[in-house]
C-alpha positions as CSV (number, residue, x, y, z in Angstrom):
1,X,113.0,126.3,26.1
2,X,116.2,125.3,27.9
3,X,118.3,128.1,29.4
4,X,121.9,128.4,28.1
5,X,124.3,130.3,30.3
6,X,126.0,133.1,28.3
7,X,127.7,136.3,29.2
8,X,124.6,138.3,28.2
9,X,122.3,136.1,30.4
10,X,124.7,136.6,33.4
11,X,124.7,140.4,32.8
12,X,121.0,140.6,32.5
13,X,120.4,138.5,35.6
14,X,122.7,140.6,37.6
15,X,120.9,143.8,36.5
16,X,117.3,142.7,36.7
17,X,117.0,139.7,39.0
18,X,119.1,141.2,41.9
19,X,118.1,144.9,42.1
20,X,119.3,145.5,45.7
21,X,122.8,146.4,44.7
22,X,124.7,147.6,47.8
23,X,127.5,150.2,47.8
24,X,130.8,149.8,49.5
25,X,131.0,152.6,52.0
26,X,134.8,152.8,51.9
27,X,135.3,152.9,48.1
28,X,132.0,154.3,47.0
29,X,131.7,151.7,44.2
30,X,128.7,149.5,43.6
31,X,129.2,145.9,44.6
32,X,128.1,143.2,42.2
33,X,126.1,140.2,43.4
34,X,128.0,137.0,44.1
35,X,127.8,133.6,42.3
36,X,125.1,132.3,44.6
37,X,122.8,135.2,43.8
38,X,123.3,134.7,40.1
39,X,122.5,131.0,40.3
40,X,119.4,131.7,42.3
41,X,118.2,134.2,39.8
42,X,118.7,131.8,36.9
43,X,116.8,129.1,38.7
44,X,113.9,131.5,39.4
45,X,113.7,132.5,35.8
46,X,113.9,128.8,34.7
47,X,111.0,128.0,37.0
48,X,109.0,130.9,35.5
49,X,109.5,129.7,31.9
50,X,108.2,126.1,31.5
51,X,110.8,123.8,29.8
52,X,109.7,121.6,26.9
53,X,109.1,118.0,27.9
54,X,110.8,116.7,24.7
55,X,112.7,118.0,21.7
56,X,111.2,118.8,18.4
57,X,113.0,116.2,16.3
58,X,112.0,112.7,17.6
59,X,109.0,112.3,19.9
60,X,108.2,109.6,22.4
61,X,105.3,108.2,20.4
62,X,107.8,107.6,17.5
63,X,109.6,104.9,19.5
64,X,108.6,101.2,19.4
65,X,109.7,98.4,21.7
66,X,110.2,94.7,21.8
67,X,110.5,92.0,24.5
68,X,108.2,93.5,27.1
69,X,104.6,94.7,27.8
70,X,103.2,98.2,27.3
71,X,102.5,99.6,30.8
72,X,99.6,101.7,29.6
73,X,97.7,99.2,27.4
74,X,99.0,95.9,28.8
75,X,99.7,94.6,25.2
76,X,102.7,92.4,24.7
77,X,105.5,93.8,22.5
78,X,106.6,91.9,19.5
79,X,109.4,89.4,20.1
80,X,113.0,89.9,18.9
81,X,113.7,88.1,15.7
82,X,116.0,85.1,15.9
83,X,118.0,86.1,12.9
84,X,118.9,89.3,11.1
85,X,119.7,90.1,7.5
86,X,122.7,92.1,8.8
87,X,124.1,93.7,11.9
88,X,126.3,96.7,12.3
89,X,128.1,98.6,15.1
90,X,128.1,102.4,15.2
91,X,130.7,104.1,17.4
92,X,130.7,107.8,18.6
93,X,134.3,108.2,20.0
94,X,135.7,110.8,22.4
95,X,139.1,112.2,23.2
96,X,139.7,111.1,26.8
97,X,138.1,109.3,29.6
98,X,137.9,112.4,31.9
99,X,134.7,113.3,33.6
100,X,134.6,116.6,31.7
101,X,134.9,114.8,28.3
102,X,132.1,113.5,26.3
103,X,131.1,109.8,26.7
104,X,131.8,107.1,24.2
105,X,128.6,105.7,22.6
106,X,128.7,102.2,21.0
107,X,125.4,100.8,19.6
108,X,124.7,97.4,17.9
109,X,121.9,97.6,15.3
110,X,120.2,94.6,13.8
111,X,118.5,95.0,10.4
112,X,115.6,93.1,9.0
113,X,114.2,94.8,5.9
114,X,113.3,98.3,6.9
115,X,113.2,97.7,10.6
116,X,116.2,98.5,12.8
117,X,116.5,96.8,16.2
118,X,118.7,98.4,18.9
119,X,120.3,95.4,20.4
120,X,123.0,96.9,22.7
121,X,124.2,100.3,23.9
122,X,127.3,101.3,25.7
123,X,127.6,104.9,27.0
124,X,130.5,105.6,29.3
125,X,133.8,107.5,29.8
126,X,136.3,105.3,28.0
127,X,139.9,105.8,26.9
128,X,141.3,104.4,23.6
129,X,142.1,101.0,24.9
130,X,138.8,100.6,26.7
131,X,136.9,101.7,23.5
132,X,138.7,99.1,21.4
133,X,138.0,96.4,23.9
134,X,134.3,97.3,24.1
135,X,134.1,97.1,20.3
136,X,135.8,93.7,20.4
137,X,133.3,92.5,23.0
138,X,130.3,93.7,21.0
139,X,131.7,92.1,17.8
140,X,132.2,88.7,19.5
141,X,128.8,88.8,21.4
142,X,126.6,89.9,18.5
143,X,128.5,88.5,15.5
144,X,128.4,88.1,12.7
145,X,128.8,91.9,12.2
146,X,128.9,93.2,8.6
147,X,130.3,96.7,9.4
148,X,131.8,98.6,12.2
149,X,131.2,102.4,11.8
150,X,133.6,104.6,13.7
151,X,133.3,108.4,13.6
152,X,136.4,109.9,12.0
153,X,136.8,112.4,14.8
154,X,138.4,112.5,18.3
155,X,140.3,109.2,18.7
156,X,138.3,107.5,16.0
157,X,141.2,107.4,13.5
158,X,143.3,105.6,16.2
159,X,140.5,103.1,16.8
160,X,140.2,102.4,13.1
161,X,144.0,102.0,12.7
162,X,144.2,99.5,15.5
163,X,141.2,97.4,14.7
164,X,141.1,97.2,10.9
165,X,143.8,94.5,10.8
166,X,142.0,92.5,13.5
167,X,138.2,93.0,12.7
168,X,136.8,92.9,9.2
169,X,134.5,95.7,8.0
170,X,135.9,98.6,10.1
171,X,134.9,101.8,8.3
172,X,135.9,105.4,9.2
173,X,132.8,107.6,8.7
174,X,133.3,111.3,8.1
175,X,130.3,113.0,9.6
176,X,128.6,115.4,7.3
177,X,126.9,118.5,8.7
178,X,126.1,119.1,12.4
179,X,124.5,116.8,14.9
180,X,121.1,118.4,14.4
181,X,121.3,117.9,10.6
182,X,122.2,114.2,11.0
183,X,119.4,113.5,13.5
184,X,116.9,115.3,11.3
185,X,118.0,113.1,8.4
186,X,117.3,110.0,10.5
187,X,114.1,111.2,12.0
188,X,111.8,110.0,9.2
189,X,112.7,106.4,10.1
190,X,111.6,107.0,13.6
191,X,108.4,108.6,12.5
192,X,107.7,105.6,10.2
193,X,108.2,103.2,13.2
194,X,111.3,101.6,11.8
195,X,113.3,101.8,15.0
196,X,112.6,99.3,17.8
197,X,114.2,99.4,21.3
198,X,114.5,96.9,24.1
199,X,111.8,97.7,26.6
200,X,113.7,95.9,29.4
201,X,117.2,97.1,28.5
202,X,119.2,98.7,31.3
203,X,120.3,101.4,28.8
204,X,116.9,102.1,27.3
205,X,116.1,105.1,29.5
206,X,119.3,106.8,28.3
207,X,118.4,106.2,24.7
208,X,114.9,107.5,25.1
209,X,116.1,110.5,27.0
210,X,118.8,111.5,24.4
211,X,116.6,110.9,21.4
212,X,113.5,112.6,22.6
213,X,115.2,115.5,24.4
214,X,117.6,116.4,21.6
215,X,118.8,119.1,21.3
216,X,117.8,120.0,24.9
217,X,119.4,117.0,26.5
218,X,122.7,117.2,28.5
219,X,124.4,114.4,26.5
220,X,123.8,113.4,22.9
221,X,126.4,110.7,22.3
222,X,123.9,107.9,21.8
223,X,121.7,110.0,19.5
224,X,124.8,110.8,17.4
225,X,125.8,107.1,17.1
226,X,122.3,106.1,16.1
227,X,122.0,108.8,13.5
228,X,125.4,107.8,12.1
229,X,124.2,104.2,11.7
230,X,120.9,105.3,10.3
231,X,122.4,107.5,7.6
232,X,125.0,104.9,6.6
233,X,122.2,102.3,6.2
234,X,120.2,104.6,4.0
235,X,123.0,104.7,1.5
236,X,124.3,101.1,1.9
237,X,121.2,99.0,2.1
238,X,120.7,96.4,-0.6
239,X,118.1,94.2,1.2
240,X,115.2,96.4,0.1
241,X,116.0,95.6,-3.5
242,X,117.3,92.2,-4.5
243,X,116.4,90.2,-1.3
244,X,112.8,91.6,-1.2
245,X,112.5,90.7,-4.8
246,X,113.5,87.1,-4.0
247,X,111.1,87.0,-1.1
248,X,108.3,88.2,-3.3
249,X,109.1,85.5,-5.9
250,X,109.1,82.8,-3.2
251,X,105.8,84.0,-1.8
252,X,104.2,84.2,-5.2
253,X,103.7,87.9,-5.1
254,X,106.1,88.7,-7.9
255,X,106.2,86.8,-11.2
256,X,109.4,86.4,-13.0
257,X,109.4,87.7,-16.5
258,X,109.2,84.9,-19.1
259,X,112.0,84.7,-21.6
260,X,111.3,86.0,-25.0
261,X,111.0,83.4,-27.7
262,X,113.8,83.4,-30.2
263,X,112.8,84.2,-33.8
264,X,113.3,81.6,-36.5
265,X,115.8,83.8,-38.3
266,X,118.1,83.9,-35.4
267,X,117.7,80.3,-34.2
268,X,120.6,78.2,-35.4
269,X,119.7,75.5,-37.9
270,X,119.6,72.0,-36.6
271,X,122.4,69.9,-37.9
272,X,121.3,66.5,-39.3
273,X,122.7,63.4,-37.6
274,X,125.1,61.4,-39.7
275,X,123.6,58.4,-41.5
276,X,124.3,55.0,-40.1
277,X,126.0,54.0,-43.4
278,X,128.4,56.9,-43.1
279,X,129.6,56.1,-39.6
280,X,133.0,54.3,-39.4
281,X,132.6,50.6,-38.8
282,X,134.7,48.8,-36.3
283,X,137.1,46.1,-37.4
284,X,135.2,43.0,-38.5
285,X,135.9,39.9,-36.3
286,X,137.4,37.2,-38.5
287,X,136.7,33.6,-37.3
288,X,139.5,31.2,-36.8
289,X,140.0,28.9,-39.9
290,X,141.1,26.0,-37.7
291,X,138.4,26.0,-35.0
292,X,135.8,28.5,-36.4
293,X,136.0,30.4,-33.1
294,X,135.4,34.2,-33.0
295,X,137.6,34.7,-30.0
296,X,140.3,36.2,-32.2
297,X,142.5,39.3,-31.7
298,X,145.1,41.1,-33.7
299,X,148.4,40.2,-32.0
300,X,152.0,40.2,-33.1
301,X,153.1,41.7,-36.4
302,X,151.0,43.5,-39.0
303,X,148.2,41.3,-40.4
304,X,148.7,38.6,-37.7
305,X,145.5,37.4,-36.0
306,X,145.7,35.1,-33.0
307,X,142.9,32.7,-31.9
308,X,142.5,32.5,-28.1
309,X,140.7,29.2,-28.4
310,X,143.2,27.0,-30.3
311,X,146.2,29.3,-30.1
312,X,146.8,29.3,-33.8
313,X,147.8,32.4,-35.8
314,X,146.4,33.3,-39.2
315,X,146.3,36.3,-41.6
316,X,143.4,38.3,-42.8
317,X,142.9,36.0,-45.8
318,X,142.4,33.0,-43.6
319,X,145.8,31.4,-44.1
320,X,147.0,29.5,-41.0
321,X,150.5,30.7,-40.1
322,X,151.2,28.6,-37.0
323,X,149.3,26.1,-34.9
324,X,149.6,24.9,-31.3
325,X,151.6,21.9,-32.4
326,X,154.1,23.8,-34.5
327,X,154.5,26.7,-32.1
328,X,157.7,26.7,-30.0
329,X,157.5,29.3,-27.4
330,X,160.5,31.4,-27.3
331,X,161.7,30.2,-30.6
332,X,159.1,30.8,-33.4
333,X,156.2,32.1,-31.5
334,X,156.6,35.7,-32.7
335,X,159.1,37.7,-34.7
336,X,161.0,38.6,-31.6
337,X,160.6,35.8,-29.1
338,X,161.6,36.4,-25.4
339,X,161.7,33.1,-23.6
340,X,160.9,33.1,-19.9
341,X,160.6,30.1,-17.6
342,X,157.8,30.5,-15.0
343,X,157.4,27.4,-12.8
344,X,156.3,24.5,-14.9
345,X,155.7,26.6,-18.0
346,X,157.6,28.6,-20.6
347,X,156.3,32.0,-21.6
348,X,157.2,34.5,-24.3
349,X,157.7,37.9,-22.8
350,X,157.0,39.6,-26.1
351,X,153.8,38.0,-27.5
352,X,152.6,36.4,-24.2
353,X,152.3,32.8,-25.5
354,X,153.2,30.1,-23.1
355,X,153.6,26.3,-23.1
356,X,154.6,23.5,-20.7
357,X,158.2,22.5,-20.3
358,X,159.5,19.1,-21.3
359,X,160.5,18.0,-17.8
360,X,157.6,19.7,-16.1
361,X,159.8,22.3,-14.4
362,X,160.5,22.7,-10.7
363,X,158.8,24.7,-7.9
364,X,162.1,26.1,-6.8
365,X,165.8,26.4,-7.7
366,X,169.1,26.2,-6.0
367,X,171.4,29.1,-5.3
368,X,173.7,28.1,-8.1
369,X,170.8,27.9,-10.5
370,X,169.7,31.4,-9.3
371,X,173.1,32.9,-9.8
372,X,173.4,31.3,-13.3
373,X,170.1,32.6,-14.4
374,X,170.6,36.0,-12.8
375,X,173.8,36.5,-14.9
376,X,172.1,35.4,-18.1
377,X,171.2,38.1,-20.7
378,X,167.4,37.6,-20.1
379,X,167.4,37.6,-16.3
380,X,166.5,34.8,-13.9
381,X,163.7,33.4,-16.1
382,X,165.8,32.3,-19.1
383,X,167.8,29.2,-19.7
């Protein structure tokens, strides 16, 4: 077990490990041993009691690796997946960047199903600005990031207040219980082999030391950040439900439930299609009584039918109203004729009928003709 310096330990070491107390001849009082003697006594007692090689929460055999080769067996580690279902950042903040203060731990975790990959770790003395910049760098380098977990202690609230307007998914996490309780809650995932570390990472030795030596290690910032991310994922993981179900359906391992057939009583009765005789018939095409053409349309007043072949008009009883010879465009072509002269032809602007002019018309006009026709009540195209 590790030795923790307390007042009782110092008092016991002074009394037992340094028995040759000397007496000041002038005062007659017993002189206590100095600091060097106390340190030497503690070191001697530490050497007599063997220290545990690892903690009792996470063991070295519980850790798996990727991207390297096992030095003992020579077997290659699994490769790092190219894509992840989600990635999160877990931050264990500190108060100041002094050497006596705790270090800031920032870890990036990639999640694929039940496996958690430790992609990056930062563990250094950082102030508020440096902590925010490091979170921005990790968010840009390993994006997309679904959540940024910041411990709601030390300067964590300031980090959350500064970054929540800039980075989406910044969450303040209130730690429940002590560090030991949180790591114990995360230890089953390590025992099941769900956590994988980078074998060749420059920070891997720190991660292994803090995880396996806890609570006997000197620093525990990385272990605290990892346990924070592990506990958050345990209560905010949806991939193990819906996404695994879809994967099972795609692989043929899970069969979708077939829809229940509807009973005849609840099924809506089929509506019969309307009979052909009951459907509304379109207007019958009446042939022209003059030329027997069927190119006729209803044009003009009510009951007036116009033939596009011979230009005669007739009613629905077949009585010819006007013919081409008796039609004068702009005069009796329709109930409200509007005569227009267009080049060599005369056209009615109301019914659309047109005819040639008597003199053949002209392909132009003088300025006087233009002014005279412009001032006419029907514009430039009327006489």
